[in-house]
C-alpha positions in Angstrom: -55.8 0.3 -163.8 -52.4 -0.7 -165.1 -50.7 0.5 -161.9 -53.1 -1.6 -159.8 -52.4 -4.6 -162.0 -48.7 -4.1 -161.5 -48.9 -3.9 -157.8 -50.8 -7.2 -157.6 -48.7 -9.0 -160.1 -46.9 -12.2 -159.8 -44.1 -13.4 -162.0 -44.7 -14.9 -165.5 -43.2 -14.9 -168.9 -44.9 -13.2 -171.8 -43.4 -15.5 -174.4 -42.6 -19.1 -174.2 -40.9 -19.7 -177.5 -37.3 -19.0 -176.4 -34.2 -19.9 -178.4 -32.9 -23.4 -177.9 -29.3 -22.2 -178.2 -27.1 -19.4 -179.5 -26.7 -19.7 -183.3 -23.1 -20.3 -184.3 -23.5 -18.8 -187.7 -21.4 -16.3 -189.7 -23.7 -13.5 -188.5 -21.3 -10.8 -189.5 -21.7 -11.9 -193.1 -25.5 -12.0 -192.8 -25.5 -8.5 -191.4 -23.2 -7.2 -194.1 -25.2 -8.9 -196.8 -28.5 -7.5 -195.5 -27.1 -4.0 -195.3 -25.7 -4.3 -198.8 -29.0 -5.6 -200.2 -30.9 -2.6 -198.7 -28.2 -0.2 -200.0 -28.2 -1.7 -203.5 -32.0 -1.4 -203.7 -31.5 2.4 -203.5 -29.0 2.2 -206.3 -31.5 0.2 -208.4 -34.0 3.0 -207.8 -31.6 5.4 -209.4 -31.6 3.6 -212.8 -35.3 2.7 -212.9 -37.2 5.2 -215.0 -39.6 7.2 -212.9 -42.6 6.6 -215.2 -42.0 2.8 -215.1 -41.7 2.8 -211.3 -44.9 4.8 -210.9 -46.8 2.6 -213.4 -45.7 -0.6 -211.5 -47.1 0.8 -208.3 -50.4 1.4 -209.9 -50.8 -2.0 -211.5 -53.9 -3.9 -210.4 -55.7 -6.9 -211.9 -59.4 -7.5 -211.1 -59.9 -11.1 -209.8 -63.5 -11.1 -208.5 -66.7 -9.2 -207.8 -68.0 -9.3 -204.3 -71.6 -8.7 -203.2 -72.5 -6.9 -200.0 -70.6 -8.2 -197.0 -72.6 -8.4 -193.8 -70.5 -6.7 -191.2 -72.7 -7.4 -188.2 -72.7 -11.2 -188.1 -68.9 -11.7 -188.3 -68.6 -9.0 -185.7 -71.2 -10.7 -183.5 -69.5 -14.1 -183.8 -66.2 -12.6 -182.8 -67.8 -10.7 -179.9 -69.3 -14.0 -178.6 -65.8 -15.7 -178.9 -64.2 -12.7 -177.1 -66.8 -13.0 -174.3 -66.2 -16.7 -174.0 -62.4 -16.2 -173.8 -62.8 -13.5 -171.2 -65.1 -15.8 -169.1 -62.5 -18.6 -169.5 -59.9 -16.2 -168.2 -61.9 -15.6 -165.1 -63.3 -19.1 -164.5 -60.9 -21.4 -166.1 -57.6 -22.9 -165.1 -54.8 -20.6 -163.8 -52.3 -22.3 -166.1 -51.6 -19.7 -168.8 -51.0 -22.4 -171.4 -54.0 -24.5 -170.6 -56.4 -21.5 -170.3 -57.5 -20.5 -173.9 -57.3 -16.7 -173.3 -53.6 -16.0 -173.1 -52.3 -18.2 -176.0 -55.3 -17.3 -178.2 -54.9 -13.5 -177.7 -51.1 -13.3 -177.8 -50.4 -16.0 -180.4 -53.3 -16.6 -182.7 -54.7 -13.0 -182.7 -51.8 -10.6 -182.0 -49.3 -12.5 -184.1 -51.2 -14.8 -186.5 -54.0 -12.4 -187.3 -51.5 -9.7 -188.0 -49.8 -12.0 -190.5 -53.2 -12.7 -192.2 -54.0 -8.9 -192.4 -50.7 -8.2 -194.1 -51.5 -10.8 -196.7 -55.2 -10.4 -197.2 -55.9 -6.8 -196.2 -57.8 -5.2 -193.3 -59.9 -8.1 -192.1 -60.3 -6.5 -188.7 -62.7 -3.9 -190.2 -65.2 -6.8 -190.8 -64.6 -9.0 -187.8 -63.8 -6.6 -185.0 -66.2 -7.3 -182.0 -66.7 -3.6 -181.3 -69.2 -3.0 -184.1 -71.6 -5.6 -182.7 -71.0 -4.4 -179.1 -72.0 -0.9 -180.2 -75.1 -2.1 -182.0 -76.2 -4.1 -179.0 -75.6 -1.2 -176.6 -77.5 1.3 -178.8 -80.4 -1.1 -178.9 -81.1 -0.4 -175.3 -83.8 2.1 -174.3 -82.6 5.6 -174.3 -79.4 4.9 -176.3 -80.9 4.1 -179.7 -80.7 7.7 -180.9 -76.9 7.7 -180.1 -76.2 5.3 -182.9 -76.8 7.9 -185.6 -76.3 11.1 -183.5 -73.8 10.6 -180.7 -73.9 13.3 -178.0 -70.3 14.5 -178.7 -68.3 15.3 -181.9 -64.9 13.8 -182.1 -62.3 16.7 -181.9 -60.4 16.9 -185.1 -57.3 18.2 -183.3 -57.0 14.9 -181.4 -56.4 13.0 -184.6 -54.9 9.5 -184.0 -53.2 10.4 -180.8 -55.7 8.5 -178.6 -54.9 5.4 -180.6 -51.2 5.9 -180.2 -51.6 6.3 -176.4 -53.8 3.2 -176.2 -51.2 1.3 -178.2 -48.5 2.4 -175.9 -50.5 1.1 -172.9 -51.1 -2.2 -174.7 -47.3 -2.5 -175.5 -46.5 -1.7 -171.9 -48.8 -4.5 -170.7 -47.4 -7.0 -173.2 -43.7 -6.2 -172.8 -43.2 -4.7 -169.3 -46.1 -5.7 -167.0 -44.8 -8.7 -165.0 -47.7 -11.1 -165.7 -49.3 -10.5 -169.1 -50.0 -14.3 -169.4 -52.0 -14.5 -166.2 -55.5 -15.5 -167.3 -57.4 -13.5 -164.7 -55.3 -10.3 -165.0 -55.5 -10.6 -168.8 -59.3 -11.0 -168.6 -59.5 -7.8 -166.4 -57.4 -5.9 -169.0 -59.6 -7.2 -171.9 -62.8 -6.2 -170.1 -61.5 -2.8 -169.2 -60.4 -2.1 -172.8 -63.8 -3.3 -174.1 -65.6 -0.9 -171.7 -63.4 2.0 -172.7 -64.0 1.3 -176.3 -67.8 1.0 -175.8 -67.7 4.3 -173.9 -65.8 6.1 -176.6 -68.2 4.8 -179.3 -71.3 5.8 -177.4 -69.9 9.3 -176.8 -68.4 10.0 -180.2 -69.9 7.4 -182.5 -68.6 4.1 -183.7 -67.0 5.4 -186.9 -65.0 8.3 -185.5 -63.9 6.3 -182.4 -62.8 3.2 -184.3 -61.1 5.3 -187.0 -59.1 7.5 -184.7 -59.0 6.2 -181.1 -59.3 2.4 -181.1 -55.7 1.2 -181.2 -56.3 -2.1 -183.1 -58.6 -0.7 -185.8 -55.9 1.8 -186.5 -53.1 -0.8 -186.3 -54.7 -3.4 -188.6 -55.7 -0.7 -191.1 -52.0 0.3 -191.2 -50.9 -3.3 -191.6 -53.6 -3.8 -194.3 -51.8 -1.3 -196.5 -49.2 -3.9 -197.1 -51.6 -6.4 -198.7 -51.6 -6.9 -202.5 -55.4 -7.2 -202.4 -57.7 -4.2 -202.7 -61.5 -4.1 -202.4 -63.1 -1.1 -204.0 -66.8 -0.1 -204.6 -67.7 -0.4 -208.3 -69.5 2.9 -208.0 -70.4 5.4 -205.3 -73.2 4.1 -203.1 -73.0 0.6 -204.6 -73.0 -2.4 -202.3 -70.9 -4.5 -204.7 -67.1 -4.4 -204.6 -64.4 -5.3 -207.0 -61.5 -7.3 -205.6 -58.2 -6.8 -207.3 -54.6 -7.8 -206.7 -51.6 -5.6 -207.3 -48.1 -5.0 -206.0 -47.6 -5.6 -202.3 -47.2 -2.3 -200.3 -48.8 -0.2 -203.0 -51.6 0.6 -200.6 -49.0 2.6 -198.6 -48.9 5.1 -201.5 -52.7 5.6 -201.2 -52.6 5.9 -197.4 -54.7 8.8 -196.2 -55.0 11.0 -193.1 -51.4 10.6 -192.0 -51.7 13.2 -189.2 -49.0 13.6 -186.6 -50.8 11.2 -184.3 -50.6 8.6 -187.1 -46.9 9.4 -187.5 -46.4 8.7 -183.8 -48.4 5.5 -184.1 -46.4 4.0 -186.9 -43.1 4.9 -185.2 -44.4 3.4 -182.0 -45.4 0.1 -183.8 -41.7 -0.2 -184.8 -40.3 1.0 -181.5 -42.3 -1.6 -179.4 -41.2 -4.7 -181.2 -37.6 -3.3 -181.4 -37.5 -2.7 -177.7 -39.0 -6.2 -177.0 -36.0 -7.6 -178.8 -33.6 -5.2 -177.1 -34.9 -5.6 -173.5 -33.5 -9.1 -173.0 -30.1 -8.6 -174.7 -26.9 -8.8 -172.6 -26.1 -5.2 -173.7 -29.4 -3.7 -172.3 -29.3 -5.6 -169.0 -25.6 -4.6 -168.5 -26.6 -1.0 -169.3 -29.3 -1.0 -166.6 -27.0 -2.5 -164.0 -28.2 -6.2 -164.1 -26.2 -9.4 -164.5 -27.4 -11.0 -167.8 -26.5 -14.4 -166.4 -28.8 -13.9 -163.4 -31.9 -12.4 -165.1 -33.9 -10.8 -162.2 -37.3 -11.1 -163.9 -39.7 -8.4 -165.1 -40.9 -7.2 -161.7 -37.6 -5.5 -160.8 -37.3 -3.9 -164.3 -40.7 -2.3 -164.6 -39.5 1.3 -164.1 -36.4 1.1 -166.2 -38.1 -0.8 -169.0 -40.9 1.7 -169.1 -38.3 4.4 -169.6 -36.6 2.2 -172.2 -39.8 1.7 -174.2 -40.6 5.4 -174.2 -37.0 6.3 -174.9 -36.9 3.9 -177.9 -40.0 5.6 -179.3 -38.5 9.0 -178.8 -35.1 8.0 -180.3 -36.8 6.5 -183.4 -38.9 9.6 -183.9 -35.9 11.8 -183.6 -33.7 10.0 -186.1 -36.7 9.8 -188.4 -37.3 13.5 -188.2 -33.5 14.2 -188.8 -33.5 11.9 -191.9 -36.5 13.6 -193.4 -35.1 17.1 -192.7 -31.7 16.2 -194.1 -33.3 14.8 -197.2 -35.1 18.0 -197.8 -31.8 20.0 -197.3 -30.0 17.8 -199.9 -32.6 17.9 -202.6 -32.2 20.8 -205.1 -35.3 22.9 -204.9 -37.0 20.5 -202.4 -40.3 21.3 -200.8 -40.9 21.4 -197.1 -40.1 18.0 -195.6 -43.2 15.8 -195.8 -42.9 14.2 -192.3 -46.4 12.8 -192.6 -46.1 11.1 -196.0 -42.7 9.5 -195.5 -43.8 7.6 -192.4 -45.7 5.2 -194.7 -42.3 3.8 -195.7 -41.7 2.7 -192.0 -44.7 0.3 -192.1 -43.0 -2.5 -194.0 -40.1 -2.4 -191.5 -42.5 -2.5 -188.5 -44.3 -5.5 -190.0 -41.0 -7.3 -190.9 -39.8 -6.9 -187.3 -43.2 -8.2 -186.0 -43.0 -11.2 -188.3 -39.4 -12.1 -187.5 -39.5 -11.4 -183.7 -42.7 -13.4 -183.0 -42.3 -16.3 -185.4 -40.8 -18.8 -183.0 -43.3 -17.8 -180.3 -46.2 -18.2 -182.8 -45.0 -21.7 -183.9 -45.0 -22.9 -180.3 -47.8 -21.0 -178.5 -50.1 -21.4 -181.5 -50.1 -25.1 -180.7 -51.0 -24.3 -177.0 -53.9 -22.1 -178.3 -55.4 -24.8 -180.5 -55.1 -27.3 -177.7 -56.7 -25.0 -175.1 -59.5 -23.9 -177.5 -60.5 -27.6 -178.0 -61.4 -27.8 -174.3 -61.8 -24.1 -173.2 -63.4 -24.8 -169.8 -61.8 -28.1 -168.8 -65.0 -30.1 -169.3 -63.5 -32.8 -171.4 -64.6 -31.3 -174.7 -62.6 -31.7 -178.0 -64.2 -29.0 -180.1 -61.3 -28.6 -182.6 -59.8 -32.1 -182.3 -56.6 -30.9 -180.6 -57.3 -31.7 -176.9 -54.8 -34.5 -176.9 -52.3 -32.8 -179.1 -48.7 -33.0 -177.8 -47.2 -29.6 -178.0 -43.7 -29.7 -179.3 -40.9 -27.1 -179.2 -38.1 -29.5 -180.1 -37.6 -27.9 -183.5 -36.2 -24.9 -181.6 -33.3 -27.1 -180.4 -32.5 -28.7 -183.7 -29.9 -27.1 -185.9 -31.6 -27.6 -189.2 -35.0 -26.1 -188.2 -33.5 -23.3 -186.2 -31.2 -22.5 -189.1 -34.2 -22.4 -191.5 -36.3 -20.2 -189.1 -33.4 -17.8 -188.7 -32.9 -17.5 -192.4 -36.6 -16.8 -192.8 -36.4 -14.1 -190.1 -33.3 -12.6 -191.8 -35.1 -12.6 -195.1 -38.2 -10.9 -193.6 -36.1 -8.1 -192.1 -34.1 -7.5 -195.3 -37.2 -7.6 -197.6 -39.0 -5.3 -195.2 -36.3 -2.7 -195.5 -36.0 -3.1 -199.3 -39.7 -2.6 -199.6 -39.4 0.5 -197.4 -36.7 1.9 -199.7 -39.0 1.4 -202.7 -42.0 3.0 -201.0 -39.9 5.9 -199.9 -38.7 6.4 -203.4 -42.2 6.4 -204.8 -43.3 8.9 -202.2 -40.3 11.1 -203.0 -41.1 11.0 -206.7 -44.6 12.2 -205.9 -43.5 14.9 -203.5 -40.5 16.2 -205.5 -41.7 15.6 -209.0 -38.1 15.0 -210.4 -36.1 11.9 -210.2 -32.9 13.6 -209.2 -34.5 15.6 -206.4 -36.3 12.5 -205.2 -33.1 10.4 -205.0 -31.3 13.2 -203.1 -34.1 13.6 -200.7 -34.3 9.9 -200.1 -30.6 9.3 -199.4 -30.7 10.1 -195.6 -33.7 7.9 -195.2 -31.9 5.1 -196.9 -28.9 5.5 -194.6 -31.4 5.2 -191.7 -32.9 2.0 -193.2 -29.5 0.5 -193.7 -28.6 1.2 -190.1 -31.8 -0.2 -188.9 -31.2 -3.4 -190.9 -27.9 -3.8 -189.1 -29.6 -3.2 -185.8 -32.4 -5.7 -186.5 -30.1 -8.5 -187.7 -27.9 -7.9 -184.6 -31.0 -8.3 -182.4 -31.6 -11.7 -184.0 -28.1 -12.9 -183.5 -27.1 -11.5 -180.1 -27.4 -13.7 -177.0 -30.4 -13.0 -174.7 -31.1 -13.6 -171.1 -34.0 -15.6 -169.6 
């Protein structure tokens, strides 16, 4: 399907929130300061008593009791919204900023909803449209029995690999396909994904498919581990939950089922947003034989950028494996390298890059989304009150606001890496049992995180084409 879309594609940009100008800031000092902050966080770990560190990670304060949350109605409402957006993609205007599907999906959902999940937890589990879609499909004659007893058992050996493959396809469509903002083509892709998801749920059951093979259920669950909020059942079988607040990222220490497919998924989540920043740099375009001052557009770069995305994923997996293996070699009496456990420490970095990379795009295209949603079918409606809103991007050409946004992006990347160092230390303490062995095993991972901090801040400051 993706090949057919590529052959019929026209040119379009995926993101409209481009930089107004190259920042003339002392970026070398920013990069050095960020690297030092991440390195010093490792030094701080060395002097914090292990028991105190572990107790801090377990801190949680109850804040509310929640009754039974109806999962079907939120899911049904989002399914109806999804269907309306897909219909608008087919029947509405061809202008990707006036049609509600592209800016809503790429800005409000992919960027803004991810921000919300990192703050409040895995909201997607409640509002994803696939639960209602499966319930409707299994209400049809002949399929009702499949709701409780699907015809096939999900193979345990597959793990989360289907979700990783689906996420790679999504990233390819977003970052490499020439026209990801085209409303009709985006509607085709959304429809195809919904049909594949429905087929998987019917064949293997909703819970196994959504937990292992549906890319966004896996992705948002991963991002939800960053949230300080936790909802737990008061007792087994009870419908009531206790909502508590704790230390952000503590959920990463309770992350379960980190199979090799999930390791690949987490590394891919970081590789995709990293390559998205890299693909327009003068360095990359020169490397692939293009003149950065005469950007040729996506169509001529499909093959090389596909290899670049896959290569970034492979390179990141390689350096991660080397860092974990080296840490096990350095630690006295260390156990076998826990490749699966340490990958949880990569999640804060992946989200930090997502936040920083997409922030200008979200601030601009979020306005387009609200405006388009106010009159989704061009009938003169004003459902949200934003139909006559004047979309502004002037703040991306003003020094004060650009400086503030850039500082926020830098802070996000540095804090993400610092959080990763803390999470890695907590995991190392749990795996090694002794503070000295934990610090030794963590040292190569810290070197990797310092290096990636430098890389991320360089991506923010280097000139880009287009």
